[in-house]
C-alpha positions as CSV (number, residue, x, y, z in Angstrom):
1,P,-7.2,-14.1,-27.8
2,L,-6.3,-10.9,-26.6
3,R,-5.5,-10.8,-22.9
4,S,-6.3,-7.7,-21.0
5,C,-6.1,-6.5,-17.3
6,P,-9.2,-7.6,-15.2
7,Q,-11.8,-4.7,-15.1
8,G,-10.6,-1.8,-12.7
9,W,-6.9,-3.4,-12.6
10,R,-3.8,-1.6,-13.9
11,K,-0.3,-3.6,-15.0
12,F,2.8,-2.1,-14.0
13,K,5.9,-4.6,-14.8
14,S,5.1,-7.8,-13.4
15,S,2.1,-6.8,-11.3
16,L,-1.6,-5.7,-11.3
17,Y,-2.9,-3.1,-9.2
18,Y,-6.4,-2.2,-8.2
19,L,-7.2,1.5,-6.9
20,S,-10.2,1.5,-4.4
21,T,-13.5,3.6,-5.4
22,E,-14.2,4.0,-1.5
23,G,-12.5,4.4,1.7
24,K,-12.0,1.9,4.6
25,S,-10.0,1.2,7.5
26,W,-6.6,-0.6,7.1
27,T,-7.7,-3.9,8.3
28,E,-10.9,-3.6,6.0
29,S,-8.8,-2.5,3.2
30,R,-6.6,-5.5,3.7
31,Q,-9.5,-7.8,3.8
32,D,-10.7,-6.4,0.7
33,C,-7.4,-7.1,-1.0
34,L,-7.5,-10.7,0.2
35,G,-11.2,-11.1,-1.2
36,R,-9.7,-10.2,-4.7
37,G,-6.8,-12.7,-4.4
38,A,-4.3,-9.7,-3.8
39,H,-2.7,-8.1,-0.9
40,L,-2.3,-4.4,0.2
41,V,0.2,-2.7,-2.1
42,I,3.8,-3.6,-1.2
43,I,6.4,-1.0,-2.6
44,N,9.6,-2.8,-3.8
45,S,11.3,-0.1,-5.9
46,K,11.6,3.6,-6.7
47,E,9.8,3.0,-10.1
48,E,6.9,1.3,-8.2
49,Q,6.6,4.0,-5.8
50,E,6.7,6.9,-8.1
51,F,3.8,4.9,-10.3
52,I,1.8,4.7,-7.3
53,H,2.3,8.2,-6.4
54,V,1.0,9.4,-9.7
55,W,-1.8,6.9,-10.0
56,S,-3.4,7.7,-6.6
57,G,-3.2,11.6,-7.6
58,C,-5.3,13.5,-4.9
59,L,-6.2,10.3,-2.9
60,D,-4.7,9.2,0.4
61,I,-3.8,5.3,-0.1
62,Y,-3.2,2.9,2.4
63,L,-0.1,0.7,1.9
64,G,0.5,-2.9,3.0
65,F,3.0,-1.4,5.7
66,H,2.5,-1.5,9.5
67,D,4.1,-1.9,12.9
68,T,1.0,-3.2,14.7
69,N,3.1,-6.3,15.9
70,T,6.0,-4.2,17.5
71,E,6.0,-0.5,17.6
72,G,8.7,0.9,15.7
73,L,9.2,-2.2,13.8
74,W,7.6,-1.6,10.4
75,E,6.7,-5.0,8.3
76,W,5.1,-5.5,4.9
77,V,2.1,-7.6,4.4
78,N,3.1,-10.5,2.2
79,D,0.9,-12.7,0.1
80,G,-1.4,-14.6,2.4
81,A,0.2,-17.8,1.3
82,L,3.4,-16.9,2.9
83,G,1.6,-15.8,6.1
84,Q,4.5,-13.6,7.0
85,S,6.0,-10.2,6.6
86,S,9.0,-9.0,4.8
87,A,11.7,-6.6,5.8
88,P,11.0,-2.7,4.9
89,G,14.0,-2.3,2.4
90,T,14.0,1.3,1.2
91,T,11.3,3.5,2.5
92,Y,9.8,6.8,1.3
93,W,8.6,8.4,4.8
94,R,7.9,12.2,4.9
95,D,10.4,14.1,6.8
96,G,9.8,13.4,10.4
97,E,7.8,10.3,10.0
98,P,6.7,7.9,11.1
99,N,6.3,9.6,14.7
100,N,3.4,7.7,16.0
101,S,2.1,11.3,17.1
102,N,-1.3,10.0,17.9
103,P,-1.2,6.7,20.0
104,G,-1.5,4.1,17.9
105,E,-0.3,5.5,14.4
106,D,0.6,1.9,13.3
107,C,-0.5,1.9,9.6
108,A,1.4,3.8,6.7
109,H,-0.4,5.4,4.1
110,L,0.9,7.3,0.8
111,S,-0.2,11.0,1.6
112,K,-1.8,12.9,-1.3
113,T,-0.3,16.3,0.0
114,A,3.3,15.2,-0.5
115,S,4.8,16.9,-3.6
116,N,7.9,14.7,-3.4
117,P,6.9,11.3,-4.6
118,L,9.9,9.9,-2.9
119,K,8.9,11.6,0.5
120,S,5.4,10.9,0.8
121,W,4.5,8.3,3.5
122,N,2.9,9.0,6.8
123,D,1.7,6.9,9.8
124,V,-1.8,7.2,10.9
125,P,-4.2,5.3,13.2
126,C,-5.4,2.1,11.4
127,T,-9.0,3.2,12.0
128,T,-8.5,6.2,9.7
129,I,-10.7,5.9,6.5
130,F,-8.5,6.0,3.3
131,H,-8.6,4.6,-0.2
132,W,-6.2,1.8,-0.9
133,I,-4.4,-0.1,-3.6
134,C,-4.4,-4.0,-3.9
135,E,-1.3,-5.7,-5.8
136,K,-1.2,-9.0,-7.3
137,T,1.4,-10.5,-9.4
138,T,0.4,-11.4,-13.0
139,S,0.4,-15.0,-14.2
140,P,2.8,-15.7,-17.0
141,L,1.3,-15.8,-20.3
């Protein structure tokens, strides 16, 4: 039988991605992903960043990236099974970001107004209502 992506999901390399149809806070977005057996998107490569930037189109999208534990120490949310965060690696912040300009800009999003996909992240208060992308690795055939 043909294997296809679950409804609403898109495949890129070895992950499946789900783009939300509504907006929620960062915490609610994270909970939604966990409920789908996934996590908020973690960007591991330039190619993945470019894919997310194009697919999200004209939407602001939450990333699984935050500094809620220690201000200025940005961490990725990892698969809930691991229960830990991973080091940032390469980042794609807009010039001058993250700046924590409003007190408590602790959650990262991909900004719809960024023309350069490799300079498109911004920090915002985690209560901001945005769309989001969930990511989960595909099971081998």
